[in-house]
NUSE-705117 format. One line per 4 residues: their letters; for each residue x, y, z of N, C-alpha, C, O. Coordinates in pm, whole numbers. Example, Ala and Ser with C-alpha at 12.3 -4.5 7.8 and 13.67 -1.06 7.14 Angstrom:
! NUSE-705117
as> 1319:-569:780:1230:-450:780:1320:-330:780:1424:-332:846 | 1285:-225:708:1367:-106:714:1290:3:787:1341:114:804 $
This chain:
! NUSE-705117
mvvk> 595:-1014:1935:722:-949:1956:739:-837:1854:727:-859:1734 | 766:-719:1902:785:-604:1815:934:-570:1813:996:-556:1918 | 988:-558:1694:1129:-523:1678:1136:-390:1608:1075:-371:1502 | 1211:-297:1665:1230:-168:1601:1370:-166:1542:1467:-196:1612 $
levc> 1380:-131:1416:1509:-126:1349:1534:13:1298:1451:68:1225 | 1644:71:1334:1682:202:1282:1780:178:1168:1886:118:1189 | 1747:222:1049:1835:206:935:1907:338:912:1846:437:874 | 2036:338:936:2115:460:921:2166:474:779:2156:581:719 $
dynl> 2222:367:725:2278:369:591:2181:295:500:2182:171:496 | 2099:370:428:1996:308:344:2060:245:221:2120:314:139 | 2048:116:209:2090:46:87:1996:-70:66:1908:-97:148 | 2014:-139:-43:1923:-247:-81:1912:-351:29:1801:-393:63 $
dnhf> 2023:-394:85:2019:-499:186:1942:-455:309:1862:-532:361 | 1965:-331:356:1891:-280:471:1743:-266:441:1658:-296:526 | 1711:-220:319:1571:-201:280:1494:-332:291:1386:-335:349 | 1549:-438:237:1476:-564:239:1487:-633:373:1399:-712:409 $
llii> 1591:-606:449:1598:-656:585:1485:-594:666:1420:-663:745 | 1462:-465:646:1353:-396:715:1219:-458:677:1134:-477:764 | 1199:-489:550:1074:-551:506:1056:-686:572:946:-718:619 | 1161:-766:578:1151:-898:639:1120:-885:787:1041:-963:840 $
ifqn> 1180:-788:855:1150:-768:997:1006:-725:1015:938:-774:1105 | 956:-632:929:815:-595:936:727:-718:919:633:-739:996 | 759:-799:821:675:-913:790:675:-1014:904:570:-1068:938 | 790:-1041:962:801:-1148:1060:773:-1106:1204:727:-1188:1283 $
nlam> 798:-980:1238:790:-943:1378:689:-835:1411:640:-830:1524 | 656:-752:1319:566:-641:1348:435:-667:1277:431:-678:1155 | 329:-675:1350:199:-703:1291:149:-578:1219:77:-497:1277 | 190:-564:1093:153:-445:1018:3:-440:989:-49:-336:947 $
depe> -65:-551:1011:-209:-549:989:-284:-497:1112:-407:-496:1113 | -212:-455:1213:-275:-396:1330:-283:-246:1308:-182:-177:1317 | -402:-196:1280:-418:-54:1245:-364:43:1349:-311:148:1311 | -375:13:1475:-328:107:1577:-176:123:1575:-125:231:1600 $
irld> -106:16:1545:41:24:1535:79:112:1417:166:198:1429 | 13:91:1303:42:173:1184:5:318:1211:80:410:1177 | -112:340:1272:-156:476:1300:-55:548:1389:-20:663:1363 | -6:480:1493:93:540:1581:219:580:1503:276:686:1528 $
klie> 261:496:1411:380:525:1331:356:646:1241:443:732:1227 | 238:653:1179:206:767:1093:202:897:1173:254:1000:1130 | 140:892:1288:132:1010:1375:272:1055:1416:303:1174:1411 | 355:960:1456:491:992:1498:570:1059:1385:644:1154:1409 $
klrq> 555:1010:1261:623:1071:1147:582:1217:1130:667:1304:1109 | 453:1243:1138:405:1380:1121:449:1469:1237:480:1586:1216 | 450:1415:1357:497:1493:1472:645:1527:1459:687:1638:1494 | 724:1432:1409:866:1458:1389:888:1575:1293:985:1651:1307 $
rrlr> 800:1588:1197:810:1699:1101:737:1823:1151:732:1925:1081 | 683:1815:1271:611:1926:1334:493:1973:1250:467:2093:1237 | 421:1876:1194:303:1907:1114:178:1896:1201:173:1817:1296 | 81:1975:1169:-44:1976:1245:-119:1845:1227:-125:1789:1118 $
ltpq> -176:1798:1336:-258:1678:1333:-404:1719:1354:-460:1703:1462 | -461:1773:1248:-601:1816:1254:-692:1694:1262:-650:1584:1226 | -814:1712:1307:-909:1599:1310:-927:1536:1170:-940:1415:1158 | -929:1620:1067:-945:1568:931:-824:1485:890:-838:1376:834 $
rmai> -705:1535:920:-583:1461:887:-578:1330:965:-537:1227:912 | -619:1335:1091:-622:1213:1173:-717:1110:1114:-688:990:1115 | -831:1155:1062:-927:1063:1000:-867:998:875:-888:880:849 | -793:1076:797:-726:1023:678:-622:918:719:-617:810:662 $
lrfl> -541:952:818:-439:858:866:-502:730:918:-456:620:887 | -608:745:998:-675:628:1055:-730:537:946:-718:414:955 | -790:596:842:-847:517:733:-736:444:656:-749:325:627 | -630:515:622:-520:453:547:-450:344:628:-409:242:573 $
aase> -435:366:759:-368:270:844:-450:142:861:-393:35:887 | -581:152:847:-668:38:871:-716:-31:744:-766:-144:750 | -703:34:630:-763:-19:508:-677:-125:440:-560:-101:409 | -736:-241:418:-670:-346:340:-709:-336:194:-659:-413:111 $
ahps> -796:-243:160:-855:-235:25:-771:-157:-75:-806:-152:-193 | -661:-96:-32:-580:-13:-122:-670:92:-188:-690:90:-309 | -724:184:-108:-822:279:-162:-759:384:-253:-639:412:-246 | -842:441:-338:-803:557:-418:-817:680:-329:-876:672:-221 $
aeqv> -763:792:-372:-778:917:-296:-926:954:-286:-971:1005:-184 | -1000:927:-392:-1143:957:-392:-1217:871:-289:-1310:919:-225 | -1177:745:-273:-1239:659:-173:-1205:706:-31:-1290:703:58 | -1082:749:-12:-1043:805:119:-1129:930:145:-1182:946:255 $
yehv> -1140:1015:46:-1219:1138:58:-1364:1106:95:-1419:1168:187 | -1427:1013:26:-1567:978:54:-1584:926:196:-1682:958:263 | -1489:846:241:-1496:793:377:-1484:906:480:-1564:915:574 | -1384:991:463:-1359:1098:560:-1468:1205:552:-1503:1265:654 $
kaif> -1521:1228:433:-1627:1328:415:-1753:1290:495:-1828:1378:538 | -1777:1161:514:-1892:1118:593:-1877:1162:739:-1977:1180:809 | -1753:1179:784:-1727:1222:921:-1709:1374:928:-1758:1439:1020 | -1638:1428:829:-1610:1571:823:-1659:1624:688:-1581:1630:592 $
pmis> -1785:1662:679:-1844:1703:550:-1773:1820:482:-1786:1836:360 | -1700:1902:556:-1637:2019:496:-1496:1992:443:-1430:2083:393 | -1448:1867:454:-1313:1835:407:-1308:1848:255:-1407:1823:186 | -1193:1887:203:-1177:1897:58:-1095:1779:6:-1017:1719:79 $
latv> -1115:1748:-120:-1037:1644:-185:-890:1684:-186:-802:1598:-178 | -863:1813:-197:-724:1863:-196:-653:1826:-65:-535:1793:-66 | -725:1832:46:-667:1795:175:-625:1649:175:-520:1613:228 | -708:1565:116:-676:1423:108:-552:1403:21:-460:1332:61 $
ykti> -550:1465:-95:-434:1451:-184:-306:1504:-119:-201:1441:-131 | -315:1616:-50:-196:1673:16:-145:1581:126:-24:1563:142 | -236:1523:202:-196:1433:310:-134:1306:253:-33:1258:305 | -193:1252:148:-137:1132:85:1:1163:27:93:1083:41 $
allk> 16:1278:-38:146:1317:-95:252:1328:15:366:1286:-3 | 213:1386:128:305:1400:241:348:1262:292:466:1238:316 | 251:1172:309:281:1038:357:367:962:257:456:886:295 | 340:982:130:421:918:25:564:969:31:659:891:22 $
qege> 582:1099:47:713:1160:58:790:1105:178:912:1089:173 | 719:1076:284:781:1022:406:802:871:399:858:811:491 | 757:808:289:771:663:276:672:586:360:696:469:392 | 560:649:394:461:586:481:334:543:408:240:495:471 $
vlel> 331:560:278:220:509:197:281:466:64:369:532:10 | 233:355:13:279:304:-116:174:337:-221:57:302:-205 | 216:404:-327:124:438:-436:134:332:-544:243:298:-590 | 18:280:-583:9:188:-696:-53:267:-811:-175:279:-821 $
gfan> 33:318:-897:-15:398:-1010:-39:310:-1131:34:214:-1156 | -141:343:-1207:-174:271:-1329:-166:366:-1447:-181:487:-1431 | -141:312:-1565:-118:393:-1685:-236:483:-1719:-219:586:-1784 | -355:445:-1678:-472:527:-1708:-483:649:-1617:-580:724:-1625 $
gssr> -383:668:-1531:-380:785:-1444:-438:761:-1306:-425:847:-1218 | -500:648:-1284:-557:621:-1152:-449:569:-1059:-350:511:-1103 | -470:590:-930:-377:541:-828:-457:485:-712:-567:531:-681 | -398:386:-649:-451:330:-525:-338:336:-424:-221:340:-461 $
ydgm> -373:338:-296:-273:361:-192:-277:254:-85:-384:210:-42 | -159:213:-42:-145:113:63:-79:179:182:41:207:181 | -157:204:285:-105:265:406:-65:162:510:0:196:609 | -104:37:490:-70:-67:585:70:-123:562:144:-151:656 $
kpyp> 106:-139:436:236:-194:398:303:-98:302:291:-114:180 | 373:3:354:427:109:269:560:76:203:640:165:176 | 584:-49:177:706:-92:113:669:-178:-7:559:-231:-13 | 761:-193:-104:728:-274:-223:695:-418:-185:769:-483:-111 $
hphl> 584:-465:-237:542:-604:-216:445:-642:-328:388:-554:-392 | 427:-771:-352:339:-813:-462:192:-789:-433:149:-778:-318 | 115:-779:-541:-30:-760:-531:-102:-853:-626:-53:-882:-735 | -218:-899:-585:-311:-972:-671:-422:-873:-702:-487:-821:-611 $
iclk> -445:-847:-831:-543:-746:-871:-653:-812:-953:-626:-871:-1057 | -776:-801:-906:-891:-859:-976:-928:-770:-1094:-947:-649:-1079 | -940:-830:-1209:-973:-757:-1332:-1119:-715:-1337:-1155:-623:-1411 | -1202:-782:-1261:-1345:-752:-1266:-1386:-647:-1163:-1445:-545:-1198 $
cqri> -1355:-671:-1036:-1400:-580:-930:-1291:-483:-886:-1318:-394:-805 | -1171:-497:-937:-1056:-410:-906:-1004:-427:-763:-927:-344:-715 | -1045:-532:-696:-997:-560:-561:-847:-588:-568:-799:-652:-661 | -773:-539:-468:-629:-562:-459:-601:-637:-329:-644:-597:-221 $
idpd> -529:-747:-342:-499:-834:-229:-347:-839:-212:-274:-846:-311 | -301:-837:-87:-160:-856:-57:-137:-1003:-25:-178:-1050:81 | -71:-1077:-115:-43:-1218:-85:69:-1231:17:140:-1135:45 | 84:-1351:72:194:-1379:163:324:-1347:90:347:-1394:-21 $
mgmf> 408:-1268:153:528:-1221:88:648:-1313:104:752:-1289:42 | 637:-1414:184:752:-1499:214:828:-1546:91:951:-1543:90 | 757:-1589:-10:824:-1643:-128:889:-1536:-214:970:-1568:-301 | 856:-1408:-193:909:-1301:-275:1014:-1214:-207:1084:-1139:-274 $
salp> 1026:-1223:-75:1109:-1127:-2:1256:-1130:-43:1321:-1026:-40 | 1309:-1243:-82:1450:-1251:-119:1474:-1226:-268:1588:-1207:-310 | 1370:-1224:-348:1384:-1212:-493:1461:-1087:-537:1553:-1100:-618 | 1429:-967:-488:1506:-849:-531:1655:-858:-498:1739:-814:-577 $
iels> 1688:-914:-383:1828:-929:-345:1897:-1027:-439:2008:-1001:-485 | 1831:-1139:-467:1888:-1238:-558:1910:-1179:-697:2015:-1201:-758 | 1813:-1104:-748:1827:-1043:-879:1941:-942:-881:2019:-936:-977 | 1951:-864:-776:2056:-764:-767:2193:-830:-766:2285:-785:-836 $
qkyg> 2207:-934:-688:2335:-1004:-680:2370:-1075:-810:2484:-1071:-855 | 2272:-1140:-870:2298:-1218:-991:2334:-1130:-1110:2423:-1163:-1188 | 2265:-1017:-1125:2283:-933:-1244:2360:-804:-1217:2385:-727:-1310 | 2399:-780:-1092:2472:-658:-1060:2389:-533:-1078:2443:-424:-1098 $
fkiv> 2258:-548:-1072:2164:-439:-1096:2129:-376:-961:2088:-447:-869 | 2145:-246:-950:2109:-178:-825:1960:-148:-827:1914:-56:-896 | 1886:-225:-753:1740:-210:-748:1706:-106:-641:1747:-119:-526 | 1632:-3:-680:1592:100:-584:1446:84:-542:1404:135:-438 $
shrl> 1369:13:-623:1230:-17:-591:1184:-126:-688:1254:-157:-784 | 1070:-181:-661:1014:-279:-753:863:-286:-735:807:-237:-637 | 800:-348:-832:655:-366:-826:623:-496:-899:667:-518:-1011 | 546:-581:-834:509:-709:-892:358:-728:-871:311:-747:-759 $
dffg> 284:-722:-982:139:-736:-978:97:-858:-1058:152:-885:-1165 | 0:-930:-1006:-59:-1044:-1075:-206:-1010:-1101:-278:-972:-1009 | -249:-1022:-1226:-385:-987:-1265:-465:-1114:-1290:-415:-1209:-1350 | -590:-1115:-1245:-677:-1230:-1263:-814:-1201:-1203:-858:-1087:-1198 $
lcpe> -880:-1307:-1158:-1011:-1294:-1095:-1006:-1342:-952:-952:-1449:-924 | -1061:-1262:-861:-1070:-1303:-721:-1173:-1417:-710:-1251:-1438:-803 | -1174:-1489:-599:-1268:-1601:-585:-1415:-1561:-605:-1491:-1636:-666 | -1455:-1444:-555:-1593:-1400:-569:-1627:-1377:-717:-1733:-1419:-763 $
cqsv> -1540:-1311:-789:-1565:-1284:-931:-1556:-1411:-1015:-1625:-1423:-1117 | -1472:-1506:-974:-1467:-1635:-1043:-1601:-1706:-1032:-1651:-1766:-1127 | -1659:-1698:-913:-1787:-1762:-889:-1896:-1700:-977:-1975:-1771:-1039 | -1899:-1568:-982:-1996:-1497:-1065:-1972:-1530:-1212:-2068:-1554:-1287 $
asqe> -1846:-1530:-1255:-1812:-1557:-1395:-1852:-1698:-1435:-1901:-1719:-1546 | -1833:-1795:-1345:-1870:-1933:-1379:-2022:-1948:-1387:-2073:-2026:-1468 | -2095:-1874:-1302:-2240:-1879:-1308:-2293:-1815:-1435:-2395:-1856:-1489 | -2221:-1712:-1483:-2262:-1643:-1605:-2204:-1707:-1730:-2239:-1671:-1842 $
gggv> -2113:-1804:-1709:-2050:-1870:-1822:-1943:-1786:-1889:-1909:-1811:-2005 | -1890:-1687:-1819:-1788:-1598:-1877:-1652:-1625:-1819:-1636:-1711:-1732 | -1555:-1552:-1866:-1418:-1564:-1818:-1351:-1429:-1818:-1417:-1325:-1824 | -1221:-1432:-1810:-1142:-1308:-1810:-1120:-1263:-1952:-1084:-1344:-2038 $
qadr> -1140:-1135:-1977:-1113:-1079:-2109:-976:-1011:-2105:-948:-936:-2012 | -892:-1037:-2205:-756:-985:-2209:-753:-832:-2209:-657:-773:-2160 | -855:-768:-2263:-854:-622:-2270:-892:-557:-2137:-902:-434:-2130 | -912:-634:-2034:-952:-580:-1904:-832:-548:-1814:-850:-493:-1706 $
ipe> -711:-581:-1857:-595:-555:-1773:-575:-405:-1761:-569:-335:-1862 | -565:-354:-1636:-547:-209:-1618:-422:-160:-1689:-320:-229:-1692 | -431:-41:-1745:-318:17:-1817:-218:76:-1721:-115:129:-1764 $
């Protein structure tokens, strides 16, 4: 079942209601649905849908890996060798401005992008391989509303990241007899 919600008056309650509806009713992990939404946003702004831009949109809509701009560039460059990194950055910036991509920025200046779930949600980040996983959001969806109500704090956005080792890296670490080093947490 797909539910379309038009939010006219943007406020905290509507924002998280929209997230809950996405989570419960719209299969955001279906790349074609996300791609259609991204295309529609660009058409509404009367922006050109070049083959290169379409490849960027398709990759971001389908990627669960939270790629960097450089990873998007490398993927699209394999299809369109003449594409520039600037085109990728401009397209990502446009999508970010439209609220259709979530940027995960780190203090060291690196960023990763989530085109599948362009709203604030928690992440599990592996300290060894840098893999980013989107956990089930059910337990977190009401937290911002509860915090806002309890403390009278107007929350406009949030970010919740958990750092550790993914199952694959845990396996490798146990075979090597190693563990997580505290200095490995991304800045």
